[in-house]
Structures are given as structure tokens and as C-alpha cells.
N, C-alpha and C positions, 0 to 999 in steps of 0.2 A: 414478422418481428418489427419491421420498420414502422408499421402502424402503431404498435405498442409503444415504441420509443418516442414517436411524435406525440402520442397522447400524454405520456409522462412529462414531456418537455413543455407541452402547451399548458398543463396544469400548473407547473412551476412558474412559467412566464406570467400567468394570470395572478400569481402571488408575489410578484416583484423580482423574480430571478431574471434580471435583464442583462445581457451582454457581459457574462462572466469571462474573465481572461484566463484564470488558472483554477484547476481542480485539485483538491487535496484530499487524500484518503488517510485517515488516522488509524493506527494500529492499537493493539491491546495496551492499556495503561497509558495511552498518550492523548487522551481526549481533552485535556485541559489547555491544549493549544488554542482552542476556540476563545479562551479569555483575551487573546491578543487581537481577535477579529472585532471590528466595529459592525455589529450585526444589523442588517437591514430587514431580513426575513428569515424564518426557520420553519421547517415543516417535518413532522414525524414521518418515518418511512411508511408506516402503516396507513397514512393518509394519501400517499402518492399512487395514482393508478398504475397497475402492472409492476410495482416495485416489490422486491422481497421484504420481509420483516426480520429485523435483527432479533435472534433468539438467545444470544449469549448475554448473560446477566450483567456483565461489565462493559457491554457495548451499548452506548446511550440510544442509538437509533434515530438520529436527527440529521437532516440535510440543511446546512446553514449557508446563507448568502450574505456577503457583506464586503467590507474593504480591509485590506491589510497591505502595509508597505506601498500604499498608493495605487494598489490594484484591486479590481473586483474579483472576488474569489468564491468558489463554492467549496465547503468543507463537509466531508462525510465524517460525522462523529459516530464511529462505529461502522464495521464492515460486515460482509457476509462470507461464510466459509462452506466448503463442501461438507464438512463434518456436521453441519447443521441439517443436512438432507437436501441441500441445494445442488443443482447441476452447475457445471462450470460456466454454462451460459448465463444462468441466474446470477452467479457471483460477480460476473463482469458486466452485467446489464447497466449498473449505474454509470460506468465509464461511457457507454454509448449514449446515455441520456445527457451527461455533461457535455459530451462532444456535440450533440444536437443543439444544446443551448449556446455553444460557441466558444468553449475553452480552447486555448492555444497550447497550453502546457499542462502536464499532470505530475504531481508530486505525491509520493507514497511513503508511508512509514510502517514498520512493523516491529514486533517483538520477536527476537530469535535466540536460539541457543548457539553457543560458540563451539563449532567443531575444531576450528583452529585455536589452540589453547594459548597462542599469543594474544588473543583477544580476551579481554577481561570484562566481567559483569559491570554494567554501567557505562561502558564505552559504546561507540557508534561505528558501524561499518557502512560505507558507501558501496551500494551494489553495482558491480561492473558487468556481471553476467549471472545467469541462473541455471539451474537444473530442474526440469519439470518432472517430479515424481508423483504427480496427482492422478496419473492413469488416464489421461485424456487431454482434449483441447477445447477451449471455449469457441473455436471456429469450426468444429466438427458437427455441422448441422446443415440440413437441406435449405438452400436459399441464401447461405452466407455471402455468395458473390454479389447479392443485391446490396450489401453493406460495405464491401471492399473486396480487394483481391483475395481469392481463396488461398493461394499459396504465398503467404506473408513472409517476407524476408526477416530473419532474426539474427543477422550477422552482427549488428550493433544495437541490441534492444534498449540499452540505456544511453540517453543522450549525452554525447561526449562534452558538448559545450557547458551544460548544467553541471556535470560532474566536476569539470575544471573549476567552475565558479565556486562550487561547494568546497573543494580542496583549498582554494585561496582564502575563503572565509574562515575555515577551520584553522589555517595557519595564522591568520591575523588574530583570531580569538583564542588561540592556544587551546583548541579543542582536539582531543585525540580522535582522529578519523582514519580508520582502517579502510582498506578497499579490498573487495573480494567477491567470492561466488556464493550465492544464496541457494540452497536446496529447498524446494517446496514439496511437503508431503501432505497426505490427507488428514491425519489425526483422527479424533481428538486425543487419542493416547499418545503419551511421549514415547521416545525411541528406546529400544533395548540397547545393550552394550554392543551386540553384534551389528545392529543397524548403525550405531554411531561409527563403528570401525569401517563399515561399508561406505558411509558418507564421506569419510575422510579419504579413503582409497580413490573414490571417483572425483575428488577435487572440490568438495564443498568446504567453505569456510564457516558458514552459518546454516541453521535449519529452522524452518518455520512452517506455517500451515496456510499461507495466504500469498498475496501479491502477484504471483506468476500469471494467474488468469487475466487480471487487470492489465498487466504489462503486455501480454500477448495481444489483447484487444486494442490497447493504445497503439501498438505497432500496426495492427491491422487498419487502423484509422489514420495512419501517418501522424499520430499525435506524439510529440516529444515527451519523454517521461524520465524522471529521476527518482530513485528510491533509496532509503536508508533502513538499515536494521539496527535497532537498539538492543544490545547484548543483555539478556536477562538472566542467563545461567551458562555455566561452563561445562561442556559435555565431555568429560574425560572418562572413557569406558573402563579404565583401570582403577578409578577412584569415584565411581558413580553413587551418588546418594539420591534418596527420593526428593523430588522438587514439588513444592506446594504452589498452587496458583497465586496465592497472596504474596509469596516471595517473588514471583515473576512480576506481579503488578508493582511491588515496591521498587524493584530494580529498574523497571521501566520509568517509574516516577522520578527516580534519582537522575536518570539520564535526560529526562524530558527538557529541562532548561536549555541544554546544549542543542538538542534537536529543534527547539523553537528558534534559537539564534540562527542556526543554519538555514532553516526554511524561510524565516522572516527576511534575513538579509538577501537570500537568493531571490526572493520575490521582488524586493526593492531594486535589484540589479537587472531583472529581466525586462 
């Protein structure tokens, strides 16, 4: 795997991806963040050796390199999910490539449903911890010890310093920023009433279909990571109504300006 990572990174270096400081992974409906980036170079995923290809129609599938907030950044405009048929190792592969290129911090956004009904559609939750319900680990493969410690500590998976900065920014900008636990499931189907009740019982505040594999790999690489969930629907099992993906996209779009403020100002302060 190390050889594949090096090949991917070398391909990107040859196309101007030099000395990035921060990696950013954008979730469903949050791809317009790139409008804030002064783009130096961009490459479609399907042109990068050994890279997965985005198959979700609303994920653009481009890796973008440029400057934002005075820092050199790599932005994933579209991510990968295991419901696309990829393994957890595939889904998290871009994190290893960005690390090989030299990033020092990783920022992640996702769209999520609110299990905690105090969280409302269009608001944002800062992830302080997570529950992995994806049925495996991106570290469960032969030879992982060549890339980092096999038994990765996950006692504090989300960087406390960056979380505190984000909370300060939210207070200054008067952005509603909750803090809580994100549960990651396989998908692509949404949850049943019984599953929403279960998620509440085990301590989830939000639920989605991404993020956790990337965070596990970031911790495996000793790469500080911060992540936020944009609340796109409220998952009340007693009043559950069908959810349309277009509604989810619209809710994510509504919250995107606040997410952009949080990440842009965080990058300026790092």
C-alpha cells in the first residue's frame, strides 16, 4: 500500500501540489466551499493513480490545491463511502495521500441527521466523539504496521485545540454550534424508526454515512483532525416522514455559509 500512496502523491506533486498545510474533506451539499479557495491546481479523482472514483452524482470528484486564509490547502470536493462498494481502506486512502504530501491538520465536514432533537435542521454540530457502526476498521489489513501503529489510540480522536478555536469563532460570529457524538453507519438506505431509537440509546447526537474511517486513519497517522456535521434533517422516530435527498442538499446549502466561516477563520488561526 505504501508504494501506491507514494505513486499517488508523486503524481500530484508533478501537477503543482507542493507543501500543503491543511487537508479539507467536504461532505454532501457542501462543495461550494471551494469558491473561497484561490485555486492553483485541480485534478479529477479518476486521473490520480490508485485513487478511488466518486460515484455519487452530487459529489464532484476533484482534488483541489490552492490557498485559503493564508495557508496552502488541499480540498476534496466529494468523498468516498462504503455504500459505493468501496472498502474502509479505499474510503480513507485520500487521507494517507494528503499526509504523504505533507498536510499537518485535517478538517472534515459531513451532512448528518439529528438524533438529538435539540439540534435543528440547518444548524452545525462540532464532533467531539464518534461511534463506528460501519462494521470494520480501515486499519484491519495485513501490513498496516508499515504505515503506523497497529493499535491506534482513540481516546481523543478529535483535536481539542481546534475544537476550542471553532467554539470561540462560533461565539464571536453568533453561529449556533452544538457539540456531540456522531454515529457512522453504512447506508445508503436511511434509518428505520427502531434504528433511530437505538442510536439515541447508545449516545448518538447525529448520524451519517462517512467521516469515521478518515478520522481513524488520521489518528493512525498522528494527524490532528477536526470535524463538523451540518444538520440536514431531524430524526424523530415518533414523527418520522420520508426524506428526499434534494431536501438534504437544500438544508446543507442553507448551513454552508456558517460552515465556511468556521473553517476559513480556523485556517487563518492555525
